[in-house]
N, C-alpha and C positions, 0 to 999 in steps of 0.2 A: 736283814730285809724281811718284811712280813710276807706271809703267803700271798696276800692280796697284791702287794707291790710286785712280787715276782710274777704273778699271773698277768698283771697289766703290761709288764715288760715283755713277756712271752707273746702277748696279744699284739703288741706293737711290732715285734719282730716278724710275726706272720704278715702283718700289713705291709711291711717293707719287702717281704718276699713276693707278695702280690704285685707290688710296684715293679720289682725286678722282672717278674714274668711279663708284665705289661710292656716293659722296655724291649724284652726279647721278641715279643709279638710284633711290636712296631718294626723291628729290624727284619723279621720274616716278611712282613708286608712290603717294606721298602725294597727289599731284594726282588720280590715278585713283581711289583709294579714297575721297577726299573728295567726288568727283563722282557716286558711285553713288546712283542714285535721285533725282538733282536735275536731270537734263537740263542740266548746266552746260557750255555750249559753250566758255566761256572756259577752264575747267579742262581740257577736252579738248584745246584748242589749246595750252595750256601743256605738257600731257603730251606732245603730238606734237613740240613744239619741243625739249623735253628729251630725248626718245627719239632725235631726230636728233643731238643732242649726244653721246649715248652711242655712236652709230655712229662718229662721228669719233674719239672717245676710244679705242674698240676698235681702229680702224685704226692710230692713232698708237702705242699701246702694243705692238701686234703687230709693227710695224716696228722699234720700239726693242728689243724682245726679239731679233728676228732679227739686228739690228746687234750686240748684245752677244754673241750666239753666234758671229758671224763674227769679232768682235774678239778674243775669247779664250774658247775652249771651257770652259764652266763645269763645275766639279766639286763633289762633296759638297753642302754647303748651298746654294751658288750655283746648282747645277743644279736642286735641289729648288725653289728660289725662282722661277727662270725658268719651269720647267715648270708650277708652280702658278699663276703669273700668267697664262700663256697659257691655262690651263684656266678660270681665274676670269673672264677677260674675256668668254669665250664665254657663261658662265652669266649674267653681268651684262647682256650685251646681250639675251639671251633674256628675262630678267626685265623689262627695259625694254620689249621688244616686247609681252609679254603685258599689262603695265600699260597700254600705249598702246591695246591692243585692248579692255581693260576700259573705258577712257575713251570709246572709240568706241561700244561697246555701250551704255553708259549714256545716250548721246544718243538711242538708239532707244526708250528707255522714256518714252513721252509721258505715261504715267500713273504715279502713285506707288504702289509695292507696299505690302502690309500692313506696318504699322510694326514688328510683331514680327519678321517675316522680314527686313526691312531692318536692324533692329538686330542680328540674328544674323549677317548677312553682314558688317556693319561691325565687330562685335566679333571675329569670326574673322579678318577681314582685318587688324585691328589687331595681333593676336597674330602673324600672319605677318610684318607689318611690323617687329615687335620682333625676330623671328628674323633678318631681313635686316639690321637695324641692328647686332645683336650680331655677325653675320658680318663686317661692315665694321669694327667696333670691334676684332675680333680681328686683322684685318690691320693696323690702326693701331698696336695695342699689341704686335704680334708675340707674342700670348698663345696658346699651344697649348691650354691648358685651356679658355679662353674659346671658342675655335673648336670644341672637342669638346663643349661644353655645349649646342650647338644641336640636334643630332640627337635627344637624349632628349625634346625638346619635340614632336617630329614626330607621335608616335603619338596624343597627346591632341588635337592640332589636326586631324589626319586624321579622328579619330572625330567631331569637331564638324562637319567637312565632310560626312561620310557622313550624319549626322543631317539636315543641311541639304539634301542631295540628295534624301533620302526625302520631306521636306516639300515641296520644290519639284516633285518628280515628281507628287505628289497634286494640287498646285495648278495644274499645267499643263493640266488638263482643265476648269478653271473657265471657264464661258462668258464670253467677252468679255475675260478677263484671261490666257488661256492663253499668248499670245505674250510677255507681260510676264514670266511666270515661266520660260519657256524662255530668255529673255535672261539672267535672274538665274542660271539653272543654268549657262549658258555662262560667265558671269562667275566663278561659283564654281569651275568647272573650271580657269579661268586662275589663280585664287588658289592652287589645289592645285599647279599647275605652278610657280608662283612660289615656293611653299614648298620644293618639291623642289630647285630651283636655289639657293635661299638656303642650304639645308643643304650643298650641294656647295661653295659659296663659303666657308662656314665651315670645312669640312674641308680645303679647299685651303690656307686660312690656317694651320690646325694643322700641315699637312704642311710648310709653308714656314718655320714658326717655328723659332728656335734650339732644339735639343734640350736644351741646358743654358744656364745664364747665361753661361758662358764661350765658347759656340760662336760 
């Protein structure tokens, strides 16, 4: 095997590791989202364990990228791929951090919020989860168009979040339940941050994808 072929194999291995980190991040998010309003300590502990795993994956992939840069200075598409991977792992780690925070905040809700509000948080959170899943799928398929399809979804979900913020702001003054809705507002802010980083991961996948089928 030539040095160049070995280098491309190592580069592909790093890309696969990124996809694995993305799958772990999706699991963290799923655990956190499923635990909202349930005071589910087991879900919170699973989210924390998975978040620790993403930290390890981040460090491993970062070291692999630095090793590849040292081995052979990447050019053209290889350079785009390495740069995009380095950017994506930062966003994925932040998504996992925010998801873990959501799981921890959920434990503070000793009372169950209004079902209508809880349903709106869950539905909006599910749409953000879909955006994250598409972002990882675009990395898996090396599909530029799939990666670019995520940002157009952002405006509609952001509008849903704004509507949710307004409702929660009014409920925060409810006697006895104010703290509950403050916690939900914090959770919703984290959801918005997760959405923003999911869009970044998708666009990084688009930047790293082959420009043509022959690339």
